C-alpha positions as CSV (number, residue, x, y, z in Angstrom):
1,X,55.8,130.3,27.5
2,X,57.9,130.0,30.7
3,X,60.0,132.5,32.7
4,X,63.0,132.2,35.0
5,X,62.1,133.9,38.3
6,X,65.8,134.7,38.9
7,X,67.0,136.3,35.7
8,X,63.5,136.9,34.1
9,X,64.7,135.1,31.0
10,X,61.8,133.9,28.8
11,X,61.8,130.5,27.2
12,X,59.4,129.6,24.4
13,X,60.3,125.9,24.4
14,X,57.6,124.4,26.6
15,X,59.7,121.2,27.0
16,X,62.3,123.0,29.1
17,X,62.0,122.7,32.9
18,X,65.1,124.6,34.1
19,X,66.6,127.9,33.0
20,X,69.5,127.5,30.6
21,X,71.4,130.3,32.3
22,X,71.3,129.6,36.0
23,X,69.4,126.3,36.3
24,X,66.4,127.7,38.2
25,X,63.1,125.9,37.8
26,X,61.0,127.8,35.2
27,X,57.5,129.0,35.9
28,X,54.6,129.9,33.6
29,X,53.8,133.6,33.7
30,X,50.9,134.1,31.3
31,X,49.9,137.5,32.8
32,X,53.0,139.4,31.6
33,X,53.9,137.4,28.5
34,X,52.3,138.0,25.1
35,X,51.1,135.1,23.0
36,X,53.3,136.5,20.2
37,X,56.5,134.5,20.2
38,X,59.4,136.3,21.6
39,X,57.6,139.5,22.7
40,X,57.2,140.8,26.2
41,X,54.8,143.7,27.0
42,X,55.5,146.0,29.9
43,X,52.7,148.1,31.3
44,X,49.0,148.1,30.8
45,X,46.1,150.4,30.4
46,X,45.5,153.4,28.2
47,X,48.0,155.7,30.0
48,X,50.9,153.3,29.6
49,X,53.4,153.2,26.8
50,X,53.8,149.8,25.3
51,X,57.3,148.4,24.5
52,X,57.7,145.3,22.6
53,X,61.2,143.9,22.6
54,X,62.5,140.6,21.2
55,X,64.5,138.6,23.7
56,X,64.7,135.3,21.9
57,X,68.2,133.9,21.9
58,X,70.3,134.6,18.8
59,X,67.8,137.2,17.4
60,X,68.0,141.0,16.8
61,X,68.0,143.2,19.9
62,X,66.7,146.3,18.1
63,X,63.6,147.6,20.0
64,X,60.3,148.1,18.3
65,X,58.4,151.0,20.0
66,X,54.7,151.8,19.6
67,X,53.9,155.2,21.1
68,X,50.2,155.2,22.0
69,X,50.1,158.1,24.5
70,X,53.5,159.7,24.6
71,X,57.2,159.2,24.4
72,X,58.7,156.5,26.5
73,X,62.4,156.4,27.3
74,X,64.0,153.1,26.5
75,X,67.4,152.2,27.7
76,X,69.7,150.6,25.1
77,X,69.3,146.9,25.0
78,X,73.0,146.2,25.3
79,X,73.1,148.2,28.5
80,X,70.1,146.4,30.0
81,X,71.5,143.0,28.9
82,X,74.9,143.8,30.4
83,X,73.4,145.0,33.7
84,X,71.3,141.9,33.9
85,X,74.3,139.7,33.4
86,X,76.3,141.6,36.0
87,X,73.5,141.3,38.5
88,X,72.9,137.6,37.8
89,X,76.5,136.4,38.5
90,X,76.3,136.5,42.3
91,X,72.8,135.2,42.2
92,X,73.9,132.3,40.0
93,X,76.8,131.5,42.4
94,X,74.5,131.6,45.4
95,X,72.0,129.5,43.5
96,X,74.6,126.9,42.7
97,X,75.7,126.7,46.4
98,X,72.0,126.4,47.4
99,X,71.4,123.6,44.9
100,X,74.5,121.7,46.2
101,X,73.4,122.2,49.7
102,X,70.0,120.9,48.9
103,X,71.5,117.8,47.2
104,X,73.7,117.1,50.2
105,X,70.7,117.4,52.5
106,X,68.7,115.2,50.2
107,X,71.4,112.5,50.2
108,X,71.6,112.7,54.0
109,X,67.9,112.3,54.4
110,X,67.7,109.4,51.9
111,X,70.6,107.7,53.7
112,X,69.0,108.2,57.1
113,X,65.7,106.9,55.8
114,X,67.4,103.9,54.3
115,X,69.4,102.9,57.3
116,X,66.5,103.8,59.6
117,X,64.4,101.3,57.7
118,X,67.2,98.7,57.9
119,X,67.5,99.3,61.7
120,X,63.7,99.1,62.2
121,X,63.4,95.9,60.1
122,X,61.8,93.1,62.1
123,X,64.1,90.1,62.8
124,X,61.9,87.1,62.3
125,X,64.3,84.3,63.1
126,X,66.9,84.0,65.9
127,X,69.2,81.5,67.6
128,X,69.8,82.1,71.3
129,X,73.3,80.6,71.8
130,X,74.3,78.9,75.1
131,X,75.3,81.5,77.6
132,X,78.9,81.3,78.7
133,X,79.5,80.6,82.4
134,X,82.3,83.1,83.1
135,X,82.1,82.6,86.9
136,X,85.0,80.1,87.0
137,X,82.7,77.8,88.9
138,X,81.5,74.7,87.0
139,X,78.8,74.1,89.7
140,X,77.0,77.2,88.2
141,X,76.8,75.6,84.7
142,X,73.2,74.7,85.4
143,X,72.4,78.4,85.8
144,X,73.9,79.6,82.5
145,X,72.3,76.7,80.7
146,X,69.0,77.2,82.4
147,X,68.8,80.9,81.7
148,X,69.5,80.1,78.0
149,X,66.7,77.5,77.9
150,X,64.3,79.8,79.7
151,X,64.8,82.5,77.2
152,X,64.4,80.1,74.3
153,X,61.2,78.9,75.8
154,X,59.8,82.4,76.4
155,X,60.6,83.6,72.9
156,X,59.4,80.4,71.3
157,X,55.8,81.2,72.4
158,X,55.7,84.2,70.0
159,X,53.9,83.2,66.7
160,X,55.8,85.8,64.6
161,X,59.3,84.7,65.6
162,X,61.2,81.6,64.6
163,X,63.4,80.5,67.5
164,X,65.9,77.6,67.0
165,X,65.5,74.8,69.4
166,X,67.7,74.0,72.3
167,X,69.2,70.9,70.7
168,X,70.3,72.9,67.7
169,X,72.1,75.7,69.5
170,X,73.6,73.6,72.4
171,X,75.7,71.7,69.8
172,X,77.8,74.9,69.7
173,X,78.4,74.9,73.5
174,X,82.1,75.2,74.2
175,X,83.0,75.5,70.5
176,X,84.6,78.4,68.8
177,X,82.4,79.5,65.9
178,X,81.8,83.0,64.4
179,X,78.4,84.5,63.9
180,X,78.5,84.3,60.1
181,X,79.0,80.5,60.1
182,X,76.4,79.9,62.8
183,X,73.9,82.0,60.8
184,X,74.6,80.0,57.7
185,X,74.4,76.6,59.4
186,X,71.2,77.5,61.3
187,X,69.6,79.7,58.7
188,X,69.1,82.7,61.0
189,X,69.8,86.5,60.4
190,X,70.7,87.1,64.1
191,X,72.1,85.4,67.1
192,X,72.0,86.3,70.8
193,X,75.2,85.7,72.8
194,X,75.3,85.9,76.6
195,X,78.1,85.9,79.2
196,X,77.1,85.1,82.8
197,X,78.9,85.6,86.1
198,X,77.9,85.3,89.8
199,X,79.9,86.7,92.7
200,X,78.2,86.0,96.0
201,X,74.7,87.2,95.8
202,X,75.2,89.2,92.7
203,X,74.4,88.1,89.1
204,X,75.7,89.8,86.0
205,X,74.7,89.0,82.5
206,X,76.1,90.6,79.3
207,X,74.0,90.2,76.1
208,X,74.9,90.9,72.5
209,X,72.5,90.7,69.6
210,X,74.6,90.2,66.4
211,X,73.7,90.3,62.7
212,X,75.1,87.1,61.3
213,X,75.6,88.4,57.7
214,X,77.7,91.4,58.7
215,X,78.7,90.3,62.2
216,X,77.8,93.8,63.4
217,X,76.5,94.2,66.9
218,X,72.8,95.3,66.7
219,X,72.3,95.8,70.5
220,X,74.1,95.1,73.7
221,X,73.2,95.5,77.4
222,X,74.3,94.4,80.8
223,X,72.1,93.3,83.7
224,X,73.2,93.3,87.3
225,X,70.8,91.8,89.8
226,X,70.6,90.0,93.1
227,X,70.2,86.2,92.8
228,X,66.8,86.5,94.5
229,X,65.7,88.6,91.4
230,X,66.5,85.7,89.0
231,X,62.8,85.1,88.0
232,X,62.1,88.8,87.2
233,X,65.4,89.1,85.4
234,X,64.4,86.4,83.0
235,X,61.2,88.2,82.2
236,X,63.0,91.5,81.7
237,X,65.5,90.0,79.3
238,X,62.7,88.4,77.2
239,X,60.9,91.8,76.9
240,X,64.1,93.7,76.0
241,X,65.2,91.1,73.4
242,X,61.8,91.2,71.8
243,X,61.9,95.0,71.6
244,X,65.3,94.9,69.9
245,X,64.0,92.3,67.4
246,X,61.2,94.8,66.5
247,X,58.5,92.1,67.1
248,X,55.0,93.5,67.2
249,X,53.4,92.0,70.3
250,X,49.7,91.4,70.9
251,X,48.3,91.7,74.4
252,X,48.3,87.9,74.6
253,X,52.0,87.8,73.6
254,X,52.9,90.3,76.3
255,X,51.1,88.2,78.9
256,X,53.2,85.2,77.8
257,X,56.4,87.0,78.2
258,X,55.4,88.3,81.6
259,X,54.3,84.9,82.9
260,X,55.9,83.7,86.1
261,X,55.7,80.0,86.8
262,X,56.9,80.4,90.3
263,X,57.8,83.4,92.5
264,X,60.1,81.3,94.6
265,X,63.7,81.8,93.3
266,X,64.9,78.7,95.1
267,X,62.2,76.5,93.5
268,X,63.2,78.0,90.2
269,X,66.9,77.2,90.8
270,X,66.0,73.6,91.8
271,X,64.0,73.3,88.6
272,X,66.9,74.5,86.5
273,X,69.2,72.0,88.2
274,X,66.7,69.3,87.3
275,X,66.7,70.3,83.7
276,X,70.5,70.4,83.6
277,X,70.7,66.8,84.6
278,X,67.7,65.7,82.6
279,X,69.3,67.0,79.4
280,X,72.3,64.6,79.9
281,X,69.8,61.7,79.3
282,X,71.8,58.9,81.1
283,X,69.9,56.8,83.6
284,X,72.0,58.1,86.6
285,X,71.6,61.7,85.6
286,X,67.9,61.4,85.1
287,X,67.6,60.0,88.6
288,X,69.4,63.1,89.9
289,X,66.9,65.2,87.9
290,X,64.0,63.6,89.5
291,X,65.3,64.5,93.0
292,X,65.6,68.2,92.0
293,X,62.2,68.3,90.4
294,X,60.7,66.8,93.5
295,X,62.4,69.4,95.7
296,X,61.2,72.2,93.4
297,X,57.5,71.2,93.7
298,X,57.9,70.6,97.4
299,X,58.9,74.2,97.8
300,X,56.2,75.4,95.5
301,X,53.3,72.9,95.0
302,X,51.9,75.1,92.3
303,X,55.0,75.1,90.1
304,X,53.6,73.5,87.0
305,X,56.9,73.2,85.1
306,X,58.2,71.1,88.0
307,X,55.5,68.5,87.4
308,X,56.3,68.6,83.6
309,X,59.9,67.8,84.6
310,X,58.8,64.8,86.7
311,X,56.6,63.6,83.8
312,X,59.5,63.8,81.4
313,X,61.8,62.0,83.8
314,X,59.3,59.1,84.4
315,X,59.9,55.9,82.6
316,X,57.5,55.1,79.7
317,X,56.6,51.8,81.3
318,X,55.1,53.6,84.2
319,X,52.5,55.5,82.1
320,X,49.9,56.0,84.9
321,X,52.3,58.0,87.0
322,X,53.5,59.9,84.0
323,X,49.9,60.9,83.1
324,X,49.2,61.9,86.7
325,X,52.1,64.4,86.7
326,X,50.9,65.8,83.3
327,X,47.4,66.2,84.6
328,X,48.6,68.0,87.7
329,X,50.6,70.4,85.6
330,X,47.6,71.2,83.4
331,X,45.4,71.7,86.4
332,X,47.7,74.4,87.6
333,X,48.3,76.0,84.1
334,X,46.3,74.8,81.1
335,X,48.5,76.9,78.8
336,X,51.6,74.7,79.1
337,X,52.6,73.5,75.6
338,X,55.0,70.9,76.9
339,X,52.3,69.3,79.1
340,X,49.8,69.2,76.2
341,X,52.4,67.6,73.9
342,X,53.3,65.0,76.5
343,X,49.7,64.1,77.0
344,X,49.2,63.8,73.3
345,X,52.1,61.4,73.2
346,X,50.5,59.3,75.9
347,X,47.3,59.1,74.0
348,X,49.2,58.2,70.9
349,X,50.8,55.2,72.6
350,X,47.4,54.0,73.8
351,X,46.0,54.4,70.2
352,X,43.5,57.2,71.2
353,X,44.0,59.0,68.0
354,X,41.4,61.7,68.4
355,X,42.6,62.7,71.9
356,X,46.2,62.6,70.7
357,X,45.5,64.9,67.8
358,X,43.6,67.3,70.0
359,X,46.5,67.6,72.6
360,X,49.3,67.9,70.1
361,X,47.6,70.6,68.1
362,X,46.9,72.5,71.3
363,X,50.6,72.3,72.1
364,X,51.5,73.7,68.7
365,X,49.0,76.5,69.1
366,X,50.5,77.5,72.5
367,X,54.1,77.2,71.3
368,X,54.5,77.3,67.5
369,X,58.3,76.7,68.0
370,X,58.1,73.6,70.1
371,X,59.7,71.0,67.7
372,X,58.8,67.9,69.8
373,X,55.1,68.5,69.2
374,X,55.6,68.5,65.5
375,X,57.7,65.3,65.7
376,X,55.1,63.4,67.7
377,X,52.3,64.6,65.5
378,X,54.2,63.3,62.5
379,X,54.6,59.9,64.2
380,X,50.9,59.9,65.1
381,X,50.1,60.2,61.4
382,X,52.7,57.6,60.5
383,X,51.1,55.1,62.8
384,X,47.8,55.3,61.0
385,X,49.3,55.2,57.6
386,X,49.1,58.9,56.5
387,X,52.7,59.0,55.4
388,X,52.8,62.1,53.2
389,X,51.0,64.2,55.8
390,X,53.4,62.8,58.4
391,X,56.5,63.8,56.4
392,X,55.1,67.3,56.0
393,X,54.7,67.8,59.8
394,X,58.1,66.2,60.5
395,X,59.7,68.6,58.0
396,X,58.1,71.6,59.8
397,X,59.7,70.3,63.1
398,X,63.1,70.0,61.4
399,X,62.8,73.6,60.2
400,X,62.8,74.6,63.9
401,X,65.3,72.0,65.0
402,X,67.2,70.7,62.0
403,X,69.6,68.7,64.2
404,X,67.0,66.9,66.3
405,X,67.9,63.3,66.8
406,X,64.3,62.4,67.5
407,X,62.6,64.1,64.6
408,X,65.3,62.9,62.1
409,X,64.8,59.4,63.5
410,X,61.0,59.6,63.0
411,X,61.5,60.8,59.4
412,X,63.7,57.7,58.8
413,X,61.0,55.4,60.3
414,X,58.3,57.0,58.2
415,X,60.2,56.6,55.0
416,X,60.9,53.0,55.9
417,X,57.3,51.9,56.7
418,X,56.0,53.8,53.6
419,X,58.0,51.6,51.3
420,X,60.8,54.1,50.6
421,X,63.6,52.0,52.2
422,X,66.5,53.3,50.2
423,X,65.6,56.9,51.3
424,X,65.3,55.6,54.8
425,X,68.7,54.1,54.8
426,X,70.2,57.4,53.6
427,X,68.3,59.2,56.3
428,X,69.7,56.9,59.1
429,X,73.2,57.2,57.6
430,X,72.8,61.0,57.8
431,X,71.7,60.8,61.4
432,X,74.6,58.6,62.3
433,X,77.0,61.3,60.8
434,X,75.2,64.0,62.8
435,X,75.4,62.1,66.1
436,X,77.7,59.0,66.1
437,X,76.6,58.2,69.7
438,X,72.9,57.9,68.9
439,X,72.0,54.1,69.1
440,X,68.5,54.3,67.6
441,X,69.8,55.2,64.2
442,X,71.7,51.9,64.2
443,X,68.9,49.8,65.7
444,X,66.2,50.8,63.1
445,X,68.7,50.5,60.3
446,X,69.3,46.9,61.4
447,X,65.5,46.3,61.1
448,X,65.5,47.6,57.5
449,X,68.4,45.3,56.6
450,X,66.4,42.4,58.1
451,X,63.4,43.4,55.8
452,X,65.8,43.5,52.9
453,X,67.3,40.1,53.7
454,X,70.8,41.5,54.3
455,X,71.5,39.6,57.5
456,X,75.2,40.5,57.7
457,X,74.5,44.2,57.7
458,X,71.6,43.7,60.1
459,X,73.8,42.0,62.6
460,X,76.5,44.7,62.5
461,X,74.0,47.6,62.9
462,X,72.3,45.7,65.8
463,X,75.7,45.1,67.5
464,X,76.7,48.8,67.1
465,X,73.4,50.0,68.7
466,X,74.0,47.7,71.7
467,X,77.6,49.0,72.0
468,X,76.3,52.6,72.0
469,X,73.8,51.6,74.7
470,X,76.7,50.8,77.0
471,X,76.8,47.0,76.5
472,X,80.0,46.1,74.7
473,X,80.0,42.5,76.0
474,X,76.5,41.9,74.6
475,X,77.5,43.4,71.3
476,X,80.5,41.0,71.1
477,X,78.2,38.0,71.8
478,X,75.8,39.0,69.0
479,X,78.7,39.1,66.5
480,X,80.1,35.8,67.7
481,X,76.7,34.0,67.7
482,X,76.2,35.0,64.0
483,X,79.7,34.1,63.0
484,X,79.5,30.6,64.6
485,X,75.8,29.7,64.2
486,X,74.4,32.0,61.5
487,X,71.1,33.9,61.5
488,X,69.2,31.5,63.8
489,X,71.9,31.7,66.4
490,X,71.9,35.5,66.3
491,X,68.1,35.5,66.8
492,X,68.3,33.3,69.8
493,X,71.1,35.5,71.3
494,X,69.0,38.6,70.6
495,X,66.0,37.1,72.4
496,X,68.2,36.2,75.5
497,X,69.4,39.8,75.6
498,X,65.9,41.3,75.3
499,X,64.7,44.1,73.1
500,X,66.4,47.4,73.7
501,X,64.5,50.6,73.0
502,X,62.0,48.8,70.9
503,X,64.5,48.1,68.2
504,X,64.0,44.3,68.0
505,X,60.6,44.0,69.7
506,X,59.0,42.4,66.7
507,X,62.1,40.5,65.9
508,X,62.3,38.9,69.3
509,X,58.6,38.1,69.4
510,X,58.5,36.6,65.9
511,X,61.5,34.4,66.5
512,X,59.7,32.6,69.3
513,X,58.6,29.2,68.1
514,X,55.5,29.2,70.3
515,X,52.8,31.1,68.4
516,X,50.6,31.5,71.5
517,X,53.5,33.1,73.4
518,X,54.1,35.5,70.6
519,X,50.5,36.6,70.4
520,X,50.4,37.1,74.2
521,X,53.5,39.2,74.1
522,X,52.0,41.5,71.6
523,X,48.7,41.8,73.5
524,X,50.7,42.6,76.6
525,X,52.6,45.4,74.7
526,X,49.2,46.8,73.5
527,X,47.9,46.9,77.0
528,X,51.0,48.8,78.2
529,X,50.8,51.3,75.3
530,X,54.0,50.2,73.5
531,X,55.1,52.9,71.1
532,X,56.5,50.5,68.6
533,X,53.6,48.1,68.4
534,X,52.4,49.7,65.1
535,X,55.4,48.1,63.3
536,X,53.5,44.8,63.3
537,X,51.7,46.2,60.2
538,X,55.0,46.4,58.3
539,X,57.4,43.8,59.7
540,X,57.5,40.7,57.4
541,X,58.7,38.6,60.4
542,X,55.1,38.7,61.5
543,X,53.7,37.3,58.3
544,X,53.1,33.8,59.8
545,X,50.7,35.4,62.4
546,X,48.6,37.5,60.0
547,X,45.9,34.8,59.7
548,X,45.3,34.7,63.4
549,X,42.1,36.7,64.4
550,X,43.8,38.0,67.5
551,X,46.6,39.4,65.4
552,X,44.0,41.0,63.1
553,X,42.4,42.6,66.1
554,X,45.7,44.2,67.1
555,X,46.1,45.5,63.6
556,X,42.8,47.3,63.8
557,X,44.2,49.6,66.5
558,X,46.2,51.3,63.8
559,X,43.5,51.9,61.3
560,X,43.1,55.6,60.4
561,X,40.4,57.3,62.6
562,X,37.1,57.9,60.9
């Protein structure tokens, strides 16, 4: 049986948990309760009188008295019952209030626990949006852009954090867009906004970490520093943001965030200016970038990122100089993902597949969020005919940088050379919609139309690519030559204009009537490490050359490595 510790009511129903009078939790009290149903025995020993009284609900309350030693006075049952009820009323009221209070506390604790867990949840994916230059001085745009890029680069090195690439987030620069839409478009639960000002020697940066689903501000802070503290400020921001994201850092991760590539603030500024112009990608702007990168390494000869900038700015046809810059950067710091990726690209162009794979994989180990390494690794596999594996790596790159022109372009190329031409056409059309100014999407689409025998479409796509390359007069001549002289006239005009960005390299070579000249052109491209030489495996325009032993020797360069 069970007893209520408040009112001493006894319950014989073992299934009950709480008292039916006041709701108190019942307890088992075997020492004072008889095994006989409904009987409570008070007292013990030979000198005690024993009273048995039934207190079962809805039963008789007449006492049954057994006098074993002497008379015992027994109060009337009705009086005892009345007194018990009178005494239990305030207790019951107090108990009710206590229960309510406990319930309120329980709800509060549960709510705190829930929201605490929500607040302590790790954010595993983020987009660092372009910092706004609120200085009113457009000449400082390089600084707001550069600080954004530096933070993206720092956070990208963390293996447990997915950071959207520069090319994905900078599409929002200067655009009005709310956090919820950005989160949906980029697939991130949080974005980091920044507002930068500089007044004289003082820098000020306001940061806001925002949950994209609710648009609530998770964290905000303001940093005020001297411009000479720019390098240390960047490191501080990276550490603080990581802390607010609740990322668990290893000792190696902490070292990455604390890394200073230069202690010279002026060299760092020059580097940021170089990157600002390099990102514009026009010939004249890249030339400006080279000047700034050269000034940066002149101030600090051990500034490895400055040499990476020089390598990126160097023309592909000057590969020895480009390689020298990369090697210099790696001599200073062997943990530069960008340098390893660029070196892997150089090895890929010279068909050194083992070295290319080694360097590209090293780059991805050092920076799991560096999309270009995934793109180049995908193309490495495409060149040796491993198309499914290539598409898998390219897709991983697009998860980091879904709007990358380069990786989307490589995906289209891989689909085309693997025989999935209809899918390739759709991919290039998608890329044209993403960036109507990107000429490569038109140039390779022209090639696919040539393969399909659709000369009219091929001419139009080729002309569009030439227009976007800044040569409207050449585009007009291409259209006119096809209209007046047909396909052969178009080929001759294309040859006179030369091959732009590799788009008609094989087309121009194959249209040459002199077989010897064609073979020599291809051998020269192989010696220079031409990126597009692998297309000779797939382009039907080279079919007349496939019986030549020299052509077969060129094809062997693109056999899968053993």
